[in-house]
C-alpha positions in Angstrom: -24.2 56.2 102.6 -20.9 55.5 101.0 -21.5 51.9 101.4 -25.1 52.0 100.2 -24.0 53.7 97.1 -21.5 50.8 96.3 -24.1 48.3 96.9 -26.7 50.2 94.6 -24.2 49.9 91.7 -24.7 46.1 91.7 -28.2 46.6 90.4 -27.1 49.1 87.7 -28.9 48.2 84.3 -30.9 45.6 85.9 -33.9 47.3 87.6 -35.4 49.3 85.1 -37.9 51.3 85.3 -37.1 51.3 88.8 -34.0 52.9 90.0 -31.2 50.8 91.5 -30.8 52.0 95.2 -28.6 50.9 97.8 -29.5 50.2 101.5 -27.4 49.5 104.7 -29.0 48.6 108.2 -26.5 49.6 110.9 -26.3 50.1 114.4 -23.6 52.7 115.7 -20.7 51.7 113.6 -21.6 48.2 113.0 -23.1 47.0 109.8 -26.0 44.5 110.2 -27.0 44.0 106.4 -26.8 45.5 103.0 -29.2 45.3 100.1 -29.8 46.4 96.6 -33.0 47.0 94.3 -34.0 43.5 92.4 -35.5 43.5 89.1 -39.0 44.5 88.9 -41.3 42.3 91.1 -38.5 41.6 93.4 -37.4 43.4 96.5 -36.7 46.9 96.9 -33.3 47.7 98.5 -34.8 48.4 101.8 -36.7 45.0 101.9 -33.6 43.3 100.9 -31.4 44.6 103.5 -34.1 44.2 106.2 -34.5 40.5 105.5 -30.7 39.7 105.1 -30.7 41.0 108.7 -33.7 39.1 109.7 -32.5 35.9 108.4 -28.9 36.4 110.1 -29.8 38.0 113.6 -33.6 37.8 113.8 -36.5 40.4 114.3 -35.0 41.7 117.5 -31.8 43.1 115.9 -34.1 45.4 113.8 -35.7 47.1 116.4 -34.0 50.5 117.1 -31.7 50.0 114.3 -31.0 52.7 111.8 -31.0 52.2 107.7 -29.0 54.2 105.2 -30.8 54.6 101.6 -29.7 56.1 98.8 -33.4 57.4 97.8 -36.5 58.0 99.5 -38.2 55.0 100.5 -41.6 54.4 98.4 -45.0 54.8 99.7 -47.3 53.1 97.5 -48.6 49.6 96.9 -47.6 48.1 93.6 -46.1 44.4 93.0 -44.7 44.7 96.3 -45.9 46.7 99.3 -44.8 50.2 100.4 -41.2 50.2 101.8 -42.2 52.9 104.5 -44.7 50.3 105.9 -42.0 47.3 106.1 -39.5 49.8 107.9 -42.1 50.8 110.3 -43.2 47.1 110.9 -39.4 46.3 111.5 -38.9 48.7 114.0 -36.4 50.6 112.3 -35.9 54.0 114.2 -33.9 56.1 112.0 -33.8 56.5 108.3 -31.1 58.3 106.5 -31.6 59.1 103.0 -29.5 60.5 100.0 -31.9 62.2 98.1 -35.7 62.9 97.5 -37.7 60.7 95.0 -39.1 63.0 92.4 -41.8 60.5 91.1 -45.3 61.5 91.4 -46.4 58.7 93.4 -43.5 59.3 96.3 -42.1 63.0 96.0 -41.8 63.5 99.7 -44.7 61.4 101.0 -42.3 58.5 101.8 -40.5 60.9 104.2 -43.8 62.3 105.6 -45.2 58.7 106.5 -41.9 57.6 108.3 -42.0 60.8 110.4 -45.7 60.3 111.3 -44.7 56.8 112.2 -42.1 58.1 114.9 -39.2 57.5 112.9 -36.4 59.9 112.5 -35.4 61.1 109.2 -32.5 62.8 107.9 -32.1 63.7 104.1 -29.3 65.2 102.0 -26.4 63.0 102.9 -24.1 62.6 100.1 -27.2 64.1 98.0 -25.1 64.9 94.6 -23.4 61.2 94.6 -26.9 59.7 95.4 -28.5 61.8 92.6 -25.8 60.7 90.2 -26.4 57.1 91.1 -29.9 57.5 90.2 -29.5 59.9 87.3 -31.5 57.8 84.9 -34.6 57.6 87.0 -34.4 61.1 87.9 -33.9 62.1 84.1 -37.0 60.2 83.2 -39.2 61.7 86.1 -37.9 65.3 85.7 -37.3 65.3 81.8 -39.2 62.6 80.6 -36.5 61.0 78.9 -33.6 58.2 79.7 -30.2 59.4 80.9 -27.8 59.3 77.6 -24.2 58.4 77.6 -22.4 58.9 74.4 -19.3 56.5 73.9 -16.9 57.5 71.2 -13.6 55.4 70.3 -11.4 57.2 67.8 -7.8 58.1 67.1 -5.9 61.1 68.3 -7.0 63.2 65.6 -10.8 62.1 66.0 -11.3 59.2 63.0 -13.0 56.0 63.5 -11.9 54.3 60.3 -9.4 54.7 57.3 -10.5 55.9 54.2 -11.2 52.3 53.1 -13.5 51.7 56.1 -10.9 49.8 58.1 -11.7 50.1 61.8 -10.9 47.1 63.9 -9.3 47.7 66.3 -8.5 51.4 66.8 -8.6 51.1 70.5 -6.6 48.5 72.7 -8.3 45.6 74.7 -8.2 47.6 77.8 -10.8 50.2 76.4 -12.7 47.6 75.0 -13.0 45.8 78.1 -14.1 49.0 79.8 -16.9 49.6 77.2 -18.3 46.1 78.0 -18.6 47.1 81.7 -20.1 50.4 80.3 -22.6 48.2 78.5 -23.4 46.2 81.5 -24.2 49.4 83.6 -26.8 50.7 81.3 -30.5 49.5 80.6 -29.9 49.8 76.8 -27.2 50.0 74.3 -28.2 52.0 71.1 -26.8 52.1 67.7 -28.0 53.8 64.4 -28.6 52.2 60.9 -25.3 53.2 59.5 -23.4 51.4 62.1 -25.5 48.4 61.7 -25.3 48.1 58.2 -21.3 48.5 58.4 -20.5 46.8 61.6 -23.1 44.1 61.8 -22.5 44.6 65.9 -23.9 42.3 68.5 -23.7 44.7 71.3 -23.8 42.0 74.1 -22.1 42.1 77.2 -18.7 39.8 77.4 -16.3 38.9 80.0 -13.4 36.6 79.2 -14.7 36.0 75.4 -18.2 34.8 76.8 -21.4 36.5 76.6 -22.3 37.5 80.3 -25.3 39.6 79.6 -27.5 40.8 76.8 -28.8 44.2 77.5 -31.7 45.8 75.6 -30.4 46.8 72.1 -31.9 49.8 70.6 -31.6 50.2 66.8 -32.6 53.6 65.6 -33.5 53.1 61.8 -36.1 55.4 60.6 -36.5 53.9 57.3 -35.7 50.5 58.3 -32.8 50.0 56.0 -31.2 47.1 58.1 -31.8 43.5 56.7 -33.6 41.2 59.2 -30.8 38.9 58.8 -28.4 41.3 60.9 -26.8 40.0 64.1 -29.1 42.2 65.8 -32.2 40.8 64.4 -31.4 37.1 64.6 -30.7 34.3 67.2 -31.7 34.6 70.9 -30.5 38.2 71.1 -33.5 39.5 68.5 -35.9 39.2 71.6 -33.8 42.0 73.4 -33.5 44.4 70.4 -35.9 47.3 70.1 -36.2 49.0 66.7 -37.4 52.6 66.8 -38.6 53.7 63.2 -40.9 56.6 61.8 -44.5 55.8 61.5 -45.5 53.4 58.9 -42.0 52.8 57.7 -41.9 50.6 54.5 -41.1 47.0 55.7 -42.2 47.3 59.2 -44.2 44.0 59.2 -41.1 42.1 58.0 -39.1 43.9 61.2 -42.0 43.0 63.6 -41.7 39.5 62.8 -37.9 39.3 64.3 -37.8 42.4 66.6 -38.4 42.0 70.2 -40.1 45.4 69.6 -40.9 47.9 67.2 -41.6 51.7 68.2 -43.0 53.8 65.5 -42.3 57.6 66.3 -42.8 60.9 64.1 -40.4 61.4 61.2 -38.0 64.4 60.8 -36.1 65.5 57.7 -34.9 62.9 55.1 -36.7 59.9 56.8 -34.8 60.4 60.0 -36.8 59.7 63.4 -37.5 62.8 65.3 -35.0 62.1 68.3 -36.7 64.0 70.9 -40.1 62.1 70.8 -38.0 58.8 70.3 -36.4 59.1 73.5 -39.6 60.1 75.2 -41.1 56.9 73.8 -38.1 54.9 75.3 -38.7 56.4 78.7 -42.5 55.4 78.3 -41.3 51.8 77.6 -39.4 51.7 80.9 -35.7 52.6 79.9 -34.1 55.0 82.4 -30.3 54.9 80.9 -29.1 54.5 77.3 -25.7 54.0 76.1 -25.2 55.2 72.3 -22.2 53.6 70.8 -22.6 54.6 67.2 -22.0 56.3 64.8 -20.6 59.8 64.2 -24.1 60.8 62.2 -26.3 59.6 65.2 -23.9 61.1 67.8 -23.6 64.5 66.4 -27.5 64.3 65.7 -28.1 64.0 69.4 -25.4 66.6 70.4 -27.4 69.0 68.0 -30.5 67.8 69.8 -29.1 68.3 73.2 -29.9 64.9 74.2 -26.5 63.6 75.4 -25.8 63.9 79.3 -22.6 62.4 79.5 -19.6 61.5 77.3 -17.1 58.6 77.4 -14.2 59.5 74.7 -11.6 56.6 74.0 -8.6 57.9 72.4 -6.0 55.7 70.6 -2.5 57.1 70.2 -2.7 56.8 66.3 -3.1 59.2 63.8 -5.2 58.5 60.4 -5.4 61.7 58.8 -8.0 63.9 57.2 -9.2 61.3 54.6 -10.1 58.9 57.5 -13.8 58.7 58.5 -14.5 61.2 61.3 -15.9 59.7 64.7 -18.3 62.7 65.0 -20.3 64.3 62.3 -21.2 68.0 61.7 -22.5 70.1 64.6 -23.5 72.9 62.6 -22.1 75.7 64.6 -21.3 79.1 63.7 -20.1 80.4 66.9 -17.3 79.2 69.3 -19.6 80.0 72.2 -22.1 77.4 70.9 -19.5 74.6 71.0 -20.5 71.5 73.2 -18.5 71.8 76.5 -17.8 69.1 79.0 -17.4 69.9 82.8 -16.3 68.3 84.9 -13.9 66.0 82.8 -11.6 63.3 84.2 -8.8 61.8 82.0 -7.5 58.3 82.7 -4.9 55.8 80.9 -6.5 52.4 79.6 -3.2 50.9 78.9 -1.8 52.8 75.8 -5.2 54.8 75.1 -6.6 57.9 76.7 -10.0 57.7 78.3 -11.8 61.2 78.6 -15.0 61.3 80.7 -17.3 64.4 81.3 -20.7 65.7 81.7 -22.3 67.9 79.1 -22.2 71.3 80.5 -25.6 72.9 80.3 -26.3 76.8 81.3 -29.7 77.1 83.3 -32.2 78.9 81.2 -33.3 82.1 82.9 -36.8 81.3 84.2 -36.5 77.7 83.3 -39.2 75.5 85.1 -38.7 71.9 85.9 -40.9 69.6 83.9 -43.1 67.4 86.0 -43.4 64.1 85.0 -44.9 60.9 86.6 -42.5 58.4 85.1 -43.3 54.8 85.0 -42.1 53.5 88.3 -42.9 49.8 88.7 -42.8 47.7 91.7 
């Protein structure tokens, strides 16, 4: 299962709305083949692993073999056939699964079909790790919104720029390289209109100074203040830019002409978009994980709305002072008990910078019930 988790990560950010699953076909302690989910319309992890074994060793090797898979195999027809039927046809004798698929079209039906076909099924192996691997997909199914990761890069005293606005570069090369890896592992990268206006970011994934990938870029711009000449809305990357704005925002026709997609959502106070419906809409459009990179106002708004799940905070060992621009806006807290808490946390060094990583701690509400959402899993 640890091997399956490792190979599953290879599809992160590339398989939405499907989860990035990993699978390993084995016999005893011998690994026969490994597979991971391909983009929608391509093979699922189980099929990918089976086909690799078939090409290398032939069909007979599959008969009586076992497979470890990080998520329950699907049992419905879509762009590809059911993985359960492919496993039965291949003669797989045992399926070891990390966690159950909560999608309404699966939800235990895959396990039931395999057992009816005579396959031994073991579930819950490294379940916590597998749920973490599939946290974006599970979030869409169980909460109706993508998994949201917040990235902050500040000085030690929490500033992102001097009083005059100078901000490049606060953190060092190692931290910036890590942020590109974060972008690469998410379906989409989000910024607010203020960051787009001030920094004019490109939000591509770079390796060695070259663009390696262009994830979906989500611009949250309720009043459509960002000009069509911004880097997010020009060039080849514009087709990968989604603009989220309030319904019937002024200038929407102009933005529709250049953006890859424009999503109209209900408005909140002062012309901002209502964040909860906005993220629900992103889930409906197929996104399962979103990395939020700025700015401080958007970060605070998401935290106030309880829409952040994971935080990566890069801290540079410099001090700017109280006249610098804060990396996090007001959270409007009156009691310390209401402060946002991260648990568990990990602290690492990235050359001279500190990297603090943690999950938002949420206390379960008494009598809270899980929301049943079908999601939008494609095949």
